[in-house]
KEBA-477014 format. One record per residue (C-alpha): x, y, z. Coordinates in pm, whole numbers, padded with zeros to 5 digits, always signed. Each point is the difference from the previous one (the first is absolute). Layout:
BEGIN
XYZ ...
! end
This chain:
BEGIN
-02906-05008+10935 -00267-00144+00164 -00247+00176-00205 +00163-00128-00330 -00056-00339+00132 -00357+00053+00115 -00071+00145-00357 +00161-00317-00184 -00206-00231+00209 -00309+00205-00102 +00066-00003-00319 +00065-00356-00014 -00345-00060+00195 -00184+00176-00256 +00162-00154-00330 -00113-00338+00186 -00356+00088+00097 -00054+00176-00387 +00110-00352-00111 -00196-00165+00201 -00305+00198-00054 +00057-00076-00390 +00028-00336+00034 -00326-00033+00232 -00177+00262-00248 +00129-00148-00327 +00150-00342+00099 -00006-00163-00359 +00187+00332-00177 +00170+00247+00242 +00368-00177-00040 -00014+00124-00370 +00016+00401+00064 +00309+00007+00190 +00120-00274-00258 -00100+00271-00309 +00298+00264+00124 +00230-00291+00105 -00002+00073+00402 +00181-00296+00150 -00121+00204+00351 -00352-00038-00040 +00015-00335-00127 +00197-00108+00281 -00250+00097+00245 -00281-00134-00201 +00181-00306+00008 +00004+00028+00355 -00322+00085+00071 -00123-00355-00189 -00051+00112-00391 -00062-00277-00186 +00316+00015-00205 -00179-00254-00257 -00304+00244-00074 -00033+00029-00376 -00101+00382-00125 -00303+00007-00292 +00263-00060-00274 +00082-00338+00174 +00385+00128+00131 +00105-00095+00313 +00231+00254+00213 +00318-00200-00078 -00123-00002-00375 -00010+00376-00030 +00338+00060+00223 +00163-00236-00229 -00123+00171-00301 +00071+00343+00102 +00353-00052+00155 -00064+00009+00375 +00273-00217+00126 -00075+00109+00369 -00347-00088-00028 +00092-00304-00171 +00216-00148+00290 -00283+00127+00256 -00284-00166-00161 +00212-00347-00037 +00094+00040+00325 -00389-00031+00084 -00050-00264-00231 -00112+00142-00288 -00071-00267-00246 +00242+00021-00212 -00190-00171-00288 -00320+00156-00003 -00073+00106-00358 -00255+00226-00175 -00270-00107-00211 +00262-00023-00294 +00222-00216+00181 +00288+00284+00070 +00163-00064+00293 +00215+00232+00234 +00329-00167-00148 -00183+00030-00382 -00036+00386+00086 +00340+00024+00177 +00190-00139-00318 -00186+00199-00234 +00066+00350+00179 +00375-00108+00059 -00032+00050+00381 +00345-00233+00071 +00002+00009+00400 -00369-00062-00011 +00048-00314-00204 +00247-00112+00202 -00254+00010+00261 -00278-00174-00142 +00233-00314-00097 +00123-00008+00325 -00367-00026+00167 -00039-00297-00263 -00180+00199-00260 -00120-00225-00295 +00265+00086-00276 -00218-00147-00273 -00340+00075+00065 -00127+00142-00348 -00222+00307-00070 -00345-00104-00199 +00205+00050-00318 +00250-00242+00104 +00266+00232+00034 +00225-00060+00364 +00256+00223+00206 +00292-00076-00230 -00180+00034-00322 -00103+00361+00171 +00399+00080+00088 +00125-00108-00322 -00225+00197-00206 +00045+00289+00218 +00361-00010+00032 +00060-00083+00341 +00336-00217+00000 +00062-00007+00359 -00375-00127+00055 +00045-00267-00284 +00291-00109+00232 -00177-00007+00281 -00313-00166-00140 +00271-00286-00199 +00156-00087+00312 -00333-00035+00123 -00124-00241-00247 -00187+00170-00241 -00097-00173-00269 +00174+00165-00321 -00230-00155-00243 -00332+00104+00128 -00183+00159-00251 -00296+00230-00014 -00326-00076-00150 +00168+00114-00351 +00285-00221+00042 +00240+00269+00086 +00269-00149+00240 +00233+00257+00231 +00297-00068-00312 -00294+00120-00275 -00016+00335+00213 +00331+00064+00095 +00120-00023-00362 -00275+00246-00101 +00091+00239+00216 +00384-00022-00064 +00062-00090+00354 +00375-00198-00052 +00089-00085+00358 -00363-00125+00050 +00058-00247-00313 +00318-00098+00102 -00119-00087+00378 -00333-00212-00223 +00185-00196-00183 +00260-00075+00236 -00300-00165+00186 -00084-00202-00292 -00283+00229-00165 -00161-00139-00309 +00154+00171-00262 -00263-00093-00261 -00312+00003+00134 -00221+00221-00224 -00298+00222+00109 -00317-00138-00077 -00167+00269-00176 +00263+00043-00285 +00228-00256+00043 +00313+00292+00105 +00308-00159+00195 +00215+00201+00226 +00244+00011-00313 -00287+00202-00161 -00052+00229+00213 +00375+00080+00031 +00080+00018-00382 -00315+00239-00043 +00113+00249+00237 +00384-00029-00095 +00138-00130+00331 +00285-00117-00144 +00179-00160+00326 -00304-00136+00103 -00033-00183-00377 +00348-00142+00086 -00078-00137+00344 -00293-00197-00147 +00188-00144-00278 +00262-00107+00167 -00284-00169+00255 -00126-00186-00360 -00300+00221-00109 -00186-00128-00307 +00097+00264-00238 -00203-00148-00283 -00326-00079+00187 -00259+00210-00184 -00248+00228+00227 -00349-00215-00047 -00170+00324-00067 +00160+00087-00359 +00251-00231-00057 +00273+00285+00080 +00400-00123+00121 +00163+00198+00248 +00283+00103-00308 -00312+00099-00166 -00054+00279+00271 +00311+00062+00021 +00030+00107-00364 -00306+00197+00021 +00126+00240+00276 +00342+00004-00113 +00182-00114+00286 +00304-00085-00209 +00199-00195+00329 -00255-00230+00088 -00057-00058-00385 +00383-00153+00026 -00088-00177+00298 -00321-00169-00130 +00226-00081-00354 +00288-00145+00209 -00250-00219+00174 -00116-00144-00343 -00330+00185-00025 -00231-00104-00324 +00117+00316-00194 -00287-00095-00231 -00294-00081+00198 -00317+00179-00059 -00320+00136+00180 -00349-00075-00070 +00042+00246-00281 +00306-00153-00146 +00233+00300+00096 +00349-00094+00065 +00272+00189+00265 +00099+00177-00365 -00291+00136-00084 -00068+00174+00352 +00379+00163-00012 -00062+00111-00316 -00339+00149+00054 +00125+00171+00296 +00328+00096-00104 +00255-00158+00172 +00313+00015-00214 +00219-00205+00234 -00263-00278+00084 -00029-00021-00407 +00353-00031-00003 +00036-00307+00262 -00333-00181-00185 +00132+00021-00329 +00383-00099+00108 +00104-00344-00163 -00305+00005-00223 -00216-00120+00319 -00279+00210-00038 -00262-00110-00296 +00004+00342-00150 -00253-00096-00250 -00244-00150+00256 -00363+00127-00052 -00293+00081+00216 -00323-00117+00011 -00083+00272-00280 +00279-00049-00195 +00269+00288+00107 +00349-00055+00060 +00211+00189+00292 +00113+00242-00306 -00397+00079-00044 +00022+00154+00380 +00341+00145-00013 -00112+00231-00332 -00329+00025+00130 +00177+00205+00312 +00263+00153-00197 +00310-00185+00193 +00198+00052-00257 +00346-00180+00169 -00248-00294+00028 -00080-00031-00314 +00358+00022-00134 +00093-00301+00193 -00332-00148-00058 +00068+00061-00411 +00409-00129+00092 -00143-00325+00143 -00189-00083-00325 -00324+00124+00048 -00242-00037-00249 -00106+00349-00124 -00269-00096-00208 -00212-00215+00220 -00366+00070+00008 -00231-00024+00296 -00341-00142+00010 -00174+00333-00132 +00317+00059-00257 +00165+00273+00186 +00373-00044-00031 +00278+00181+00237 +00072+00290-00290 -00384+00053+00024 +00001+00043+00356 +00296+00237-00004 -00179+00222-00259 -00313-00025+00218 +00196+00135+00313 +00227+00238-00217 +00324-00121+00125 +00242+00105-00249 +00325-00135+00109 -00164-00350+00028 -00142+00045-00372 +00321+00100-00137 +00161-00351+00189 -00299-00215-00169 +00034+00156-00315 +00357-00051-00023 -00061-00369+00044 -00213+00019-00315 -00314-00049+00167 -00324-00077-00214 -00130+00401-00029 -00306-00101-00208 -00134-00204+00270 +00064+00247+00249 -00169+00262-00178 -00319-00195-00067 -00022-00062+00378 +00065+00371+00038 -00284+00115-00235 -00202-00234+00136 -00017+00115+00343 +00005+00393-00075 -00338-00041-00194 -00093-00025+00331 +00242+00311+00191 +00053+00310-00015 +00373-00064+00002 +00174-00028-00305 +00376-00159+00014 +00060-00083-00371 +00154+00424+00006 +00250-00184+00239 +00165-00279-00195 -00031+00259-00340 +00251+00211+00202 +00231-00289+00093 -00021-00272-00261 +00363-00123-00135 -00197+00098-00364 +00003+00355+00085 -00089+00113-00385 -00295-00314+00060 -00324+00185-00015 -00276-00245+00178 -00333-00067-00227 -00283-00101+00175 -00311-00204-00182 -00298-00130+00089 +00172-00358+00039 +00350+00060+00044 +00303+00201+00070 +00258+00013-00224 +00365+00161+00135 +00167-00076-00317 -00269+00227-00222 +00048+00337-00030 -00287+00226-00062 -00107+00122-00306 
! end
């Protein structure tokens, strides 16, 4: 037993001696070696040997910064007890609290806050510990930071707030916390004017959209970069339930973007049948709205072969003979793309066949594709032969 005690004492002495030697030979950096391995016992020895706990390594990080980032709770306790500077930041302004909040180290965040860490100290880009925790989905840390008076509306250099980031990433519980703390629901990102509602809508986070609308998010504020609205985004991406919510919140159903496209255009183009039904209900969406090039939603549905949507648009009195800026028509686009069922629907609606075939003929001069044969197979007049001349195509004249 006596030998074991002597052995233990010898090891302790040797460890202390090694720490003192390292400290003397490299007084400004020796503590970082055991820190990199999370060795709390050796850190304690260095502290007892008089190591500078606020020394910075070549990257500008203090021991407390690194321990907070890596989640070394016991080492953080030791360093704080040794009067480490709780607010010492790196060259970018990141503090130990910033790093612990970012990485989700709850116990360390508690320790740092108890040690009077600056809860709102910003990174060089303006982001704060609350911003990072909200972005990364660390709900319990968000609670701690809000309780410590974290600035709920502090934005980064691009104008993004904690609520913006939580809405973008789908962190529903954090969104609730931030709204309860009176976060500004309509603060836009400066680069494009997107709000939290835009981000939740784009990602399809229905529950977050509900929360934001309940908090009086502005449903009709367009994005500054392209005049797109949340309803436009929801329609484009086929988020049916969100479309319902936005319409119930009196979203402008015919709002246009910088290309004069409406939500109905995007839903028709992308084949979102249920969204098209919602937009057309009660004749609210303008079925014959034209974009900057003169095309209508029927153009896009016909071009992309969305048969059911073509049916809906025709039933809603879509103009099937309208021509765009280059003379194209819905029938021409369906012929060009070879969408047989759409062609049948348009022919049944008595579309202008001459116009479509003239346009098709012009396009086929520069293409190896020949879709005139598609038309001859499915025309409602199977006995009619298509006669092509230099100036026109007349489907009512037979060859002979």
